[in-house]
C-alpha positions in Angstrom: 19.5 16.6 0.6 22.5 16.3 3.5 22.0 12.3 4.1 23.7 11.2 7.1 23.5 8.3 9.5 21.0 9.3 12.1 23.5 8.6 14.8 25.5 11.4 13.7 22.6 13.5 14.6 24.8 15.8 17.3 28.0 15.3 15.8 26.1 17.5 12.8 24.8 19.8 14.9 28.0 20.7 16.8 29.5 20.8 12.7 26.4 23.6 11.6 28.7 26.6 11.8 31.0 24.9 9.4 28.1 25.0 6.6 27.0 27.7 7.6 31.0 29.6 6.7 30.9 27.4 4.0 27.5 28.9 3.1 28.9 32.5 3.5 32.5 31.5 2.1 29.8 31.1 -1.2 28.6 34.0 -0.8 25.4 33.1 0.2 23.5 34.0 3.2 23.1 31.3 5.5 19.1 30.5 7.6 19.1 28.2 9.7 15.3 26.6 10.1 15.2 23.8 13.1 12.1 21.8 13.0 12.9 19.6 16.3 10.4 21.2 18.3 7.6 21.7 16.3 5.3 18.9 16.8 5.6 20.0 20.4 4.9 23.1 19.8 2.0 22.7 17.8 0.3 20.2 19.9 0.5 22.6 23.1 -1.7 24.6 21.3 -4.3 22.2 20.6 -7.5 22.2 22.0 -8.0 18.8 22.3 -5.0 18.4 23.7 -5.4 15.9 26.5 -8.4 14.3 24.7 -5.5 13.4 21.6 -3.2 12.0 24.7 -6.5 9.7 25.7 -6.9 8.8 22.2 -3.9 9.2 19.8 -5.8 8.0 16.5 -7.6 10.8 16.7 -4.4 13.2 16.4 -4.8 11.4 12.4 -7.7 13.8 12.1 -5.5 17.1 12.8 -2.1 15.7 11.2 -2.8 17.9 7.8 -2.6 21.4 10.5 0.7 19.8 12.0 1.7 19.6 8.1 0.2 23.3 7.8 2.1 24.7 10.6 5.6 22.7 9.7 5.7 24.7 6.2 4.8 27.9 7.6 7.9 27.7 10.1 10.2 26.7 7.2 8.3 29.8 5.2 8.8 32.2 7.9 12.6 31.8 7.9 12.6 31.2 4.1 11.4 34.7 3.8 13.5 36.5 5.2 15.9 35.3 2.5 16.1 36.1 -0.7 17.2 34.1 -4.0 20.6 34.1 -2.9 20.0 33.0 0.4 21.1 29.1 1.6 17.8 27.9 3.6 19.3 24.9 6.0 16.2 22.7 7.2 17.4 21.1 10.1 15.2 18.2 12.7 13.0 16.8 9.8 14.0 13.8 11.6 11.4 15.0 14.8 9.0 14.8 11.8 9.0 10.6 11.7 5.3 9.5 12.2 4.0 12.7 11.9 4.3 13.5 8.5 6.5 12.4 5.3 9.5 14.7 4.7 8.1 14.5 1.1 4.9 16.1 1.6 6.7 18.7 3.5 8.9 19.5 0.4 6.2 19.3 -1.4 3.8 21.9 0.0 7.4 24.5 -0.2 8.3 23.8 -3.5 6.4 27.0 -4.6 8.0 28.9 -2.2 11.5 28.1 -2.6 13.6 31.3 -4.1 17.3 30.6 -3.2 18.9 27.3 -2.4 17.0 24.7 0.5 19.5 22.3 2.1 17.5 19.4 3.9 20.0 18.0 7.0 18.4 14.0 6.3 19.2 11.9 9.2 19.0 8.7 7.1 19.8 6.9 4.0 19.7 7.1 0.1 19.3 4.4 -2.8 19.7 5.6 -6.1 16.8 8.3 -5.3 15.2 6.4 -2.8 15.6 8.5 0.8 14.4 6.5 3.7 14.5 8.6 7.4 16.1 7.7 10.2 16.1 4.2 7.9 12.7 3.0 9.0 9.7 3.4 6.8 9.6 2.9 2.6 11.6 5.9 0.7 10.2 8.3 -1.4 12.2 9.0 -4.8 13.2 12.7 -5.2 15.3 14.1 -7.4 17.7 16.5 -5.1 21.2 16.5 -5.3 22.4 14.5 -2.2 25.1 15.3 -0.4 26.5 12.6 1.4 30.2 11.6 3.7 
């Protein structure tokens, strides 16, 4: 988990090439999965899109499908790599309010073949991660990388 201040999102994105270069220097192919536009893409494909805008509470009934959609996006990129690949997941802040990063990682943990790094805009206290410093944290035993 690369934990960084949410205010540094643009700066981090501008430096993704440095992460890729470091991975390649360590002889790990680098692949990126950006989830920033996942929710709008999923939402646009919903049959009852207009109804959800009229009554957003109804959206909670189908949010488990969004979790599957986001996990499938990551898996699609993951499948192009091997057990030596470094897969970087970006844009998890855009999941806030819809699904938890912990739920996504639980969906993916059996499929991870190589190395996974999640760029996490939030904070870390002990082993507790808080996305966007806004909701109750979750305990995850990942190796944190902090500034």
